[in-house]
C-alpha positions as CSV (number, residue, x, y, z in Angstrom):
1,M,-96.8,44.3,-230.6
2,S,-97.6,42.3,-227.4
3,A,-99.6,39.0,-227.4
4,S,-102.4,40.8,-225.5
5,V,-102.6,43.7,-228.0
6,Q,-103.2,42.8,-231.6
7,I,-103.9,45.9,-233.7
8,S,-105.4,45.7,-237.2
9,C,-105.5,48.7,-239.5
10,A,-107.5,50.0,-242.4
11,V,-106.8,53.1,-244.6
12,M,-110.0,54.7,-245.8
13,T,-110.0,56.4,-249.1
14,H,-111.8,57.3,-252.3
15,P,-110.8,56.2,-255.8
16,R,-109.4,59.6,-256.5
17,R,-107.0,59.2,-253.5
18,A,-106.2,55.5,-253.9
19,E,-102.5,56.1,-254.7
20,A,-102.1,58.2,-251.5
21,A,-103.8,55.4,-249.5
22,R,-101.5,52.7,-251.0
23,R,-98.4,54.7,-250.1
24,L,-99.7,55.2,-246.6
25,A,-100.4,51.5,-246.2
26,E,-96.9,50.6,-247.4
27,S,-95.4,53.0,-244.9
28,L,-96.7,50.8,-242.0
29,P,-95.6,47.3,-242.8
30,E,-95.9,46.3,-239.1
31,L,-99.7,46.9,-239.3
32,A,-100.2,45.6,-242.9
33,P,-103.2,48.0,-243.4
34,A,-106.1,47.1,-245.6
35,V,-107.1,49.8,-248.1
36,V,-110.8,50.4,-247.9
37,V,-112.4,52.4,-250.8
38,D,-115.6,54.3,-250.6
39,P,-118.3,51.6,-251.4
40,H,-120.3,54.1,-253.4
41,P,-117.7,56.4,-255.1
42,E,-120.2,57.6,-257.6
43,G,-122.2,59.4,-254.9
44,P,-121.3,62.6,-253.1
45,P,-118.1,62.2,-251.0
46,S,-119.0,60.9,-247.5
47,T,-116.5,60.3,-244.7
48,L,-119.2,58.5,-242.7
49,R,-120.0,56.0,-245.4
50,T,-116.3,55.2,-246.0
51,S,-115.3,55.2,-242.4
52,L,-118.0,52.6,-241.5
53,A,-116.7,50.4,-244.3
54,A,-113.2,50.8,-242.8
55,W,-114.5,49.9,-239.3
56,A,-116.3,46.9,-240.7
57,A,-112.9,45.6,-241.9
58,V,-111.8,44.6,-238.4
59,P,-110.6,41.0,-238.6
60,E,-111.5,38.3,-236.1
61,W,-108.0,38.0,-234.6
62,A,-107.7,41.7,-233.7
63,T,-108.1,43.1,-230.2
64,H,-108.1,46.7,-231.6
65,H,-108.7,48.3,-234.9
66,L,-107.0,51.5,-236.2
67,V,-108.6,53.5,-239.0
68,L,-106.4,56.1,-240.8
69,Q,-107.6,58.7,-243.3
70,D,-105.6,58.6,-246.5
71,D,-104.0,62.0,-245.7
72,A,-102.6,60.9,-242.4
73,E,-98.8,61.1,-241.9
74,P,-97.5,58.6,-239.4
75,R,-94.8,59.7,-237.0
76,P,-91.7,57.7,-236.0
77,G,-92.4,55.1,-233.4
78,L,-96.2,55.1,-233.9
79,V,-96.7,51.4,-233.5
80,E,-94.6,51.1,-230.4
81,A,-96.1,54.1,-228.7
82,L,-99.7,53.1,-229.6
83,T,-99.1,49.5,-228.4
84,A,-97.9,50.8,-225.0
85,L,-100.9,53.2,-224.7
86,V,-103.4,50.5,-225.7
87,G,-101.9,48.0,-223.3
88,A,-102.4,50.5,-220.4
89,H,-105.9,51.5,-221.6
90,P,-107.4,48.5,-223.6
91,K,-111.0,49.7,-223.3
92,E,-110.5,53.3,-224.4
93,P,-111.0,54.9,-227.8
94,L,-107.7,56.6,-228.8
95,T,-107.3,59.3,-231.4
96,L,-103.9,59.9,-232.8
97,F,-104.4,63.6,-233.9
98,C,-106.0,66.8,-232.8
99,E,-105.8,70.0,-234.7
100,W,-104.1,73.1,-233.2
101,G,-107.3,75.3,-233.1
102,S,-109.5,72.9,-231.1
103,A,-110.4,72.8,-227.4
104,T,-108.8,69.3,-227.4
105,A,-105.5,71.0,-228.4
106,T,-105.6,72.8,-225.1
107,M,-106.0,69.5,-223.3
108,A,-102.9,68.3,-225.2
109,R,-101.0,71.5,-224.2
110,W,-102.0,70.9,-220.5
111,A,-101.0,67.2,-220.8
112,T,-97.6,68.2,-222.2
113,L,-97.1,70.6,-219.3
114,G,-98.0,67.9,-216.8
115,G,-96.2,65.0,-218.5
116,Y,-99.3,63.1,-219.4
117,G,-99.4,60.8,-222.5
118,L,-103.2,61.0,-223.0
119,A,-105.9,63.6,-222.6
120,E,-109.7,63.6,-222.9
121,C,-111.1,64.9,-226.2
122,V,-113.6,67.7,-225.3
123,D,-114.9,69.0,-228.6
124,Q,-118.3,68.2,-230.1
125,Y,-116.5,65.8,-232.5
126,V,-113.8,63.2,-232.2
127,P,-110.7,63.7,-234.5
128,T,-110.7,60.9,-237.0
129,V,-107.6,61.5,-239.0
130,G,-106.3,58.5,-237.1
131,I,-108.4,56.7,-234.5
132,L,-108.2,53.3,-232.7
133,L,-111.2,51.5,-231.1
134,P,-111.4,48.2,-229.3
135,A,-112.5,45.6,-231.8
136,A,-115.8,45.0,-230.0
137,T,-116.5,48.8,-230.0
138,A,-115.7,49.0,-233.7
139,R,-118.3,46.2,-234.4
140,E,-120.8,47.9,-232.1
141,L,-120.3,51.2,-234.0
142,V,-120.9,49.5,-237.4
143,A,-124.1,47.9,-236.1
144,A,-125.4,51.0,-234.5
145,V,-124.7,53.7,-237.1
146,S,-126.1,53.7,-240.6
147,P,-124.9,56.1,-243.3
148,E,-128.2,55.9,-245.3
149,G,-129.7,59.4,-245.4
150,Q,-126.8,60.8,-243.4
151,E,-124.1,61.1,-246.0
152,E,-123.6,64.7,-245.2
153,E,-122.9,64.0,-241.5
154,P,-119.1,64.0,-240.9
155,D,-117.7,60.8,-239.5
156,D,-116.1,62.7,-236.6
157,E,-119.4,64.0,-235.3
158,A,-121.2,60.6,-235.8
159,L,-118.5,58.9,-233.8
160,A,-118.8,61.5,-231.0
161,R,-122.5,60.9,-230.8
162,F,-122.0,57.1,-230.7
163,L,-119.5,57.4,-227.9
164,E,-121.7,59.8,-225.9
165,R,-124.6,57.4,-226.1
166,T,-122.4,54.6,-224.8
167,G,-120.9,56.7,-222.0
168,R,-117.4,56.8,-223.5
169,A,-115.0,59.6,-224.3
170,A,-112.0,59.4,-226.7
171,L,-108.5,60.1,-225.5
172,V,-105.9,61.9,-227.6
173,T,-102.3,60.7,-227.7
174,V,-99.8,63.4,-226.5
175,P,-97.8,64.1,-228.5
176,N,-99.8,63.2,-231.6
177,L,-98.8,60.1,-233.5
178,V,-100.0,61.3,-236.9
179,E,-100.1,64.6,-238.8
180,H,-102.8,65.8,-241.1
181,D,-101.0,66.4,-244.4
182,G,-103.7,67.8,-246.6
183,D,-104.9,71.4,-246.5
184,L,-107.6,70.7,-249.0
185,S,-110.0,67.9,-247.9
186,L,-112.0,65.6,-250.1
187,V,-115.2,66.9,-248.6
188,G,-114.4,70.5,-249.1
189,N,-113.3,71.5,-245.6
190,G,-109.9,72.9,-246.6
191,H,-110.8,76.4,-247.7
192,R,-113.5,76.9,-245.0
193,M,-111.5,75.5,-242.1
194,G,-108.0,76.7,-243.1
195,V,-104.8,74.8,-242.3
196,R,-105.4,72.1,-239.7
197,R,-102.1,71.1,-238.2
198,S,-101.2,69.0,-235.2
199,V,-100.9,70.7,-231.8
200,L,-97.7,68.7,-231.1
201,L,-96.1,65.8,-233.0
202,R,-94.1,62.9,-231.7
203,R,-90.4,63.0,-232.7
204,K,-88.0,60.2,-233.3
205,T,-86.0,61.1,-230.1
206,D,-89.1,61.1,-227.8
207,P,-89.1,58.6,-225.0
208,P,-91.9,56.0,-224.7
209,P,-95.2,57.8,-223.9
210,D,-96.4,58.3,-220.3
211,T,-99.6,56.2,-219.9
212,R,-101.4,58.6,-217.5
213,V,-104.6,60.3,-218.6
214,L,-105.4,64.0,-218.0
215,R,-109.1,64.4,-217.3
216,A,-110.8,67.6,-218.4
217,P,-111.9,70.4,-216.0
218,P,-115.4,72.0,-216.5
219,L,-114.0,74.7,-218.8
220,V,-111.3,74.3,-221.5
221,P,-110.2,77.5,-223.2
222,F,-109.3,77.9,-226.9
223,V,-109.4,80.5,-229.7
224,S,-112.4,79.7,-232.0
225,W,-111.1,79.5,-235.6
226,R,-114.5,80.3,-236.8
227,R,-114.6,83.8,-235.2
228,A,-111.1,84.3,-233.9
229,R,-112.6,84.8,-230.4
230,A,-111.6,83.5,-227.0
231,S,-114.0,80.7,-226.2
232,A,-114.3,77.7,-223.8
233,A,-115.6,74.2,-224.3
234,V,-117.9,73.1,-221.5
235,W,-117.2,69.6,-220.3
236,D,-119.6,67.3,-218.4
237,A,-117.2,65.2,-216.3
238,D,-120.0,62.9,-214.9
239,R,-121.2,61.9,-218.4
240,R,-117.8,62.4,-220.1
241,R,-119.3,64.5,-222.9
242,H,-119.1,67.9,-224.5
243,S,-121.9,70.2,-223.2
244,G,-121.6,73.4,-225.3
245,H,-119.4,76.5,-225.4
246,R,-118.9,79.7,-223.5
247,S,-118.2,82.6,-225.8
248,H,-118.1,85.6,-223.3
249,M,-114.7,84.8,-221.9
250,R,-114.2,88.3,-220.3
251,T,-117.2,87.5,-218.0
252,T,-116.2,83.8,-217.5
253,L,-112.7,84.8,-216.5
254,A,-114.0,87.4,-214.1
255,E,-116.2,84.8,-212.5
256,T,-113.2,82.7,-211.9
257,G,-111.1,85.4,-210.2
258,V,-109.5,87.4,-213.1
259,P,-111.2,90.9,-213.4
260,H,-111.3,92.1,-216.9
261,A,-110.0,95.6,-216.0
262,D,-106.9,94.0,-214.5
263,L,-106.4,91.8,-217.5
264,V,-106.6,94.7,-219.9
265,R,-104.1,96.7,-217.8
266,E,-101.6,93.8,-218.1
267,L,-102.2,93.5,-221.8
268,D,-101.8,97.3,-222.4
269,G,-98.5,97.2,-220.4
270,W,-97.2,94.4,-222.6
271,L,-98.3,96.2,-225.8
272,S,-96.0,99.1,-224.9
273,S,-93.0,96.7,-225.5
274,A,-91.3,96.4,-228.9
275,P,-93.0,93.1,-229.8
276,G,-96.3,94.4,-228.6
277,R,-96.1,97.5,-230.8
278,R,-95.2,95.4,-233.8
279,L,-98.0,93.0,-233.2
280,E,-100.6,95.6,-232.6
281,G,-99.6,97.3,-235.9
282,A,-99.8,94.0,-237.8
283,L,-102.9,92.4,-236.3
284,G,-104.8,95.1,-234.4
285,Y,-105.8,95.3,-230.7
286,G,-108.9,93.0,-231.0
287,L,-107.2,89.8,-232.0
288,L,-104.4,90.3,-229.4
289,H,-107.0,90.8,-226.7
290,E,-108.6,87.5,-227.6
291,L,-105.2,85.7,-227.5
292,W,-104.4,87.3,-224.2
293,L,-107.7,86.2,-222.7
294,T,-107.2,82.6,-223.9
295,S,-103.6,82.2,-222.8
296,T,-104.5,83.7,-219.4
297,A,-107.2,81.2,-219.0
298,V,-105.0,78.3,-220.1
299,A,-102.8,79.1,-217.1
300,A,-105.5,80.1,-214.6
301,W,-107.7,77.1,-215.3
302,A,-105.1,74.4,-215.8
303,P,-105.9,71.2,-214.0
304,L,-102.3,70.9,-212.9
305,P,-100.2,71.7,-209.9
306,E,-98.5,75.1,-209.9
307,E,-95.0,73.6,-210.4
308,A,-96.1,72.2,-213.8
309,L,-96.7,75.8,-214.9
310,S,-93.3,77.1,-213.9
311,D,-91.1,74.3,-215.1
312,V,-92.0,74.4,-218.8
313,S,-90.4,71.9,-221.2
314,P,-89.4,72.8,-224.8
315,S,-92.2,70.5,-226.0
316,A,-94.8,72.3,-223.9
317,R,-93.5,75.6,-225.3
318,K,-93.8,74.3,-228.8
319,A,-97.4,73.1,-228.1
320,M,-98.4,76.4,-226.6
321,D,-97.0,78.3,-229.6
322,T,-99.5,76.6,-231.9
323,L,-102.4,78.3,-230.1
324,A,-102.2,81.5,-232.1
325,P,-101.8,80.1,-235.7
326,G,-104.5,77.5,-234.9
327,G,-107.0,80.0,-233.7
328,L,-106.3,82.8,-236.2
329,R,-105.7,80.7,-239.3
330,T,-108.9,81.6,-241.1
331,V,-108.7,85.4,-240.5
332,V,-105.0,86.2,-240.8
333,P,-103.5,83.1,-242.5
334,Q,-100.4,85.1,-243.4
335,I,-99.1,84.6,-239.8
336,L,-98.5,80.9,-240.7
337,N,-95.5,81.9,-242.8
338,S,-94.2,84.9,-240.9
339,P,-91.3,83.9,-238.5
340,G,-91.0,87.4,-237.0
341,T,-94.7,87.6,-236.2
342,S,-94.6,84.0,-234.8
343,Q,-91.9,85.0,-232.3
344,D,-93.8,88.1,-231.2
345,L,-97.0,86.0,-230.8
346,S,-95.0,83.5,-228.7
347,D,-93.9,86.4,-226.5
348,L,-97.5,87.6,-226.1
349,L,-98.8,84.1,-225.3
350,W,-96.2,83.4,-222.7
351,S,-96.6,86.9,-221.1
352,A,-100.3,86.2,-220.8
353,F,-99.6,82.7,-219.5
354,D,-97.3,84.2,-216.8
355,Y,-100.1,86.6,-215.8
356,G,-102.6,83.8,-215.6
357,T,-100.2,81.9,-213.4
358,R,-99.8,84.9,-211.1
359,T,-103.6,85.3,-210.8
360,R,-103.9,81.7,-209.9
361,A,-101.3,81.9,-207.2
362,A,-103.0,85.0,-205.8
363,A,-106.3,83.3,-205.6
364,D,-104.8,80.4,-203.7
């Protein structure tokens, strides 16, 4: 850790999870995290209440404060990578995780294609499995947000609203520096939201992170895990904030130069292949149509030069392959444990991506 970057850390937890929090703190001796327990554990579980206590634990000497949830799994080289990113962007909120079914995960996929180490978070919440704020911002957050009467509001949405009011947007580290290890959350999200895994994780052999930031375009496609439908997050670049969703992706793609009839013709052609026939038999046409729409849009709308879409690294392929399980996890969770189906889905996604790349080139 450099002299100009002094990172403090707190692990937020509930008494029922105190042992997991202690193990997590011990796994990061360089940061010597404080374990912060829910100040009112007898009440209903509240991530907002506990997170504010964790943010309030920032010491005077710290330039930045990192808060980890007790089910975070740190990746190798977390401290070194985070220190480098903070040194390059000392005023920015940095989140260390985004789940594979979010619009922000598409930003991470694009960042991996383009070699960026950070990307804007574009969802209506900020992922809070692991998040770092400048110390002054952490204190400002604690002073501005009260948990009283708002125990049911998630901390990730409260943080997003706070950052929007102050004209800031969080950046996600690419690859992610922590994994979310628990499929069953303390506040009951596990069954409803399904398995929430990282879009792409840092490996021990990864080089130091690139410090460039990928800024979001007006539309960021993803597969909505709530409905298993192709969707797009709308991003207001001037105010750096989430501004809603587009759910009629057929129309939106057509408006940006990809006629739906042409897209369906390409999809039908691919479905006549062996992996296409297997997938249609396993998942049905509708879900495959939504995946095809989304992957086409990922290529067609990518805020990247064309060469970044053709020279695809293994990491970018791995990140792209998480699109299907992330978006379909609540409707066909069996695909998470089916290697054969996973390979066929990868073939579908990359065929649609190639089609999107061709439509982009034709439009130019």
